[in-house]
N, C-alpha and C positions, 0 to 999 in steps of 0.2 A: 421456473428455471432452477436447476439444481446447481449450487456452487459449493466449493470446497476451500478450506482454508488449511494450509500445510503448516505443520510446526517441525523445526529442525534444530539440530544442535551442530553448527557449522564448525569445522576444524580450520587449521590453516592451510589445508591442501584443497586446491581446486578440484581435482579429479574425484578425491574421496567424496568431496561435498556434492558434485553433481551426480555421482553413483547413488549417493543416499537419497538426494532430491527425486531423481528419477523413479526409484522404487514407490515412494510416496505419491508422485504425480500418477504413475501407473495405477495405484491403488485408487485414487481418487476418480480417474477416468474410468476405471472397471466398475465403480460404483454410480456411474452415469453423470458424473459432474460435467457441466458445459463450460464452466468458468472455473479455473484453478488459480489461487492465490499463494504465492511464496513470501517468506520473510524478508526483511531487511537483511542485506549481506549474507544471503543464503549460500553463495557461491565461493565466498573467501571472506574469512573474518580474522581480525588481529589488530594490532596497533597501528599507529599511523605510518611507520616505516613499512610495514607489512603490507598496507593498503597500497602505498606508493609503488612497491616492487610488484605488486600483483594488478594494479590499474589495467584495464582493458579498453580497446576502442569499441565502438558501437558493433563492429563486425568480429568482435573477438570469440574466444570459446564459450563464454556464457550465453551470448545471444545465438551463437550458432546451435548449441545445445538446445536452448528453448524453442527456436525455429523448428529444429527436427522433432522435437518431443510433442509441440503443438499440432504439426502436420501430421504425425503418426497417429495420434488420438483424435483428430479433428475437434480440438477444444481450443477455447481462449484461455491463454496461459500468461498470467501476470509474474514476470521475472522480478520478484520483490525489489531487489536492488542489488547493484554491485558497483564497485569503484571504477568511474569512467575516466580515462585518460583523455583530456582535451586534445582537440586537433592542433596540429602545429601551428595552422593559420585559422583560427576560428571565425575570423572576419570583424568588422568594425563593431565596437561595442559588446563584443561576446568574449573578450579575454577573462581568465579566471585568475591571473597573476601566478600562474604556476600551480594552482591548487586543482584538485580533483573535482568531480561531480559525484554525488550520491544519486545514482540513476535507477529509475524504475521503467521497464518496457512491457508493453502489452503486444503479444503476438496473436494473430488471428488463427482460426482452423487451418488456414492454407499455409501456416508457417511465415507469413509476412509480418513486418513491423507495423502495429497499427496505431500505436501511440507511446510517446516518450514523456516521462515526467522527471523532474530533478528537484531533489528535496529542497523545499524553500526556507525552512526553519531549522537552525543548525542547533545541535546539543551542547551549548556553552554554559555549563552549571558547575555548582560546587557543592552538590548533594554529597553528604558522607557516603563513601562506598561507591559513588558514581561521578566522581570528579571528572570533567572532561571539557575539552574545547575543540569541538569539531571543526570550527571555522578556521583553525591552524592549517588543516589538510583539505577541507572541503570548501569549495565556492557555493553559495546559494543559488538555487534556480530562481527564474523570475517570472514564471506563468504558471497558472492552474491548469489542469488537464481533465476534460470530459470527452468520454468516448460513447456514441450511440452503438448499441450491439443490435443484431437482427432479432425482430419480432419472431415468435414461435410460428412455424409454418401453419398457414391457414387462418392466423389471427388477425383481427383488425386492430387489436390494441397498438398505441404507440409504442415504438422500441424502447427496451430498457437502455438507461443511459447510466455508465459507470464513470465515477469520480476517482482520481488516484491521490493518494497521500502516503507519507513515509513517517512513521514513528513519532518523533517530537512534534511533527505537525498537528497530532491530535490535541495538544493543549492551546490550539489557537482556533477558536470556533468560528472566526470570521471567514476561514477559507471553506469551512463546510457549509455555511449559510451561502456563500457565493456560489458553491458548487450545486447546492439545492436550487437556488434561484435560476441558475443556468440550465437546469432541467434534470439534474442527477436523481436517479431513483435508487441508486446504491452507490456506497463508497468502499474502497478497499483501503486498507491500514496495513502495510507491510511494515513490521516492526521488530525491533530488539529490545524491548522495555526491560529495564533492569529489575533485579530483586529488591533494589532499595526503594524504588518508587512504585513497582507493579502491583504489589499487594494492596496498596491504598488507593491507587489512581487508575490502573488499566481498565478494570471492567467499568467503573464508574464513569470514566471519560467516554468509552465506546457507547454506552447506553445513553448518556447525554447527548452525544452528537446524534444518535439515531432518533431519540425523542424530539429534541429541538427542531430538526430538520425534516423529520418524518422520512427517513431513509433507511434502508437496510445497511448494516455496516458488517463488513467482513475483515475481521482482525487476525491477521497471521504473524505469529512471533517466534523468535528464537527461544530456547529454553535451556537452563542448564549452565555449566561452566565452558566459556568460550576461550579462544587462546589469549594469551597475554596481551594487554593492552585494550581489552574490552571486558566489561563487568559482567558477571552471571546475570542470566536473563530469566524473566519470570514465566514465560510461556502463557499458559490459559489461553491459547488461541480459541476464539469464538465468533459465532455468527449472531448477530442481534437484529430483531425485526423493527419496524418504524413505531411500535408501541413501547419499545425498550425491553422487549422479552429476549432473554437469551434462548435462541434456538438450539444452539449445539455448542458445546465447550470441551476442550482437551483438558481434562483436571489432571491426568496423570503427567508428571514432569518429565517427558520423555518425547522424542519424535513421534509425530502420528498425523492423523488427518480427521477433520471434522467437516461433515457436509450438512447441508439444509435445503430444503425447497422454498424458494422465494415466491410468495403469494402476492402478485402486484395488483390483483382485485383487493386484498386487504388494505395494501397501501393506499389505493385509491379512495376507499371507505373511510379510512382513518383521516386523509387529508379534507375529505368533505365533512365529516362530523366535527372535526377539530382544525379549523382551517388557520393555523397559526402563520403559514406563509402569506396568506391573503390579508390577515389581520395586522400585519405589520404597519408601523407608522415612522419609516426611516428618517423623515425629515425632522423628527423631534429627538433624535438620538444619533445622529451621524457622528462618528468619531472625529476629533480635531485633526488627526493625520490620516484620515481616510483618503484613499485613492481610488476616486470613482472610475478612473480610466485603467483599472487593472486589466492586465492581459490575460484572457482565457483561452486556451487551445481547444479546439474541436477536432 
């Protein structure tokens, strides 16, 4: 399966961002990508007030754009994330206290919504150059997300399964282990990793998640100077195999595309020869606050 990670430098203007992303998705699809992953806040970027004023419903312009583009190219398109405005009446237990969601949506080749993931871990940090309290504007999601994709035509292999995650989630290995145990063969990380933390942590964490869970990791990031209210971003979008090898990377600090062909036979061989998921002994090291009843969407 050929996959692509898109790297963008989002502005404060929705239509400018969607036009720029369209060109990159067109390029990826033209290169044969079957799954294309976009970064966090690729369609609108800025401070809390700007995100609030540009928040969208699930049937807003970002998802309409994603649906049209996925259908046109007959690809799986992961709309990295956008600020989602919660419904007026979200239903019992689903309120967000007036906050938005940081929402990622997977669209299938027919243009239909296949899965929705809302960022679980919120970026509340005081790192110099990247001070931020995401939870003041964004409410956390409450469920992991796994999506089986079709097997190649004529193949008897089990279908590849995609796990979804967003940016700061990358620092929490528990969710990637849960995704792998749930059947994930690849994981997407839509991100806006900062220049304060990215040089030391981005590649290390992507490769660590790939190695420890023996999954392909597709990291799509923002790069460069973003609108006021968001720190500059590290870029270096990359695709990593289950051995931890970087298969493709966007080194140039500018928007672009990286693609790679995922070899699931290689993954099966690695998992057979080095069976870390089988050799686990969770009864000896379960976390004191572990929630064994976690909700995982399929």
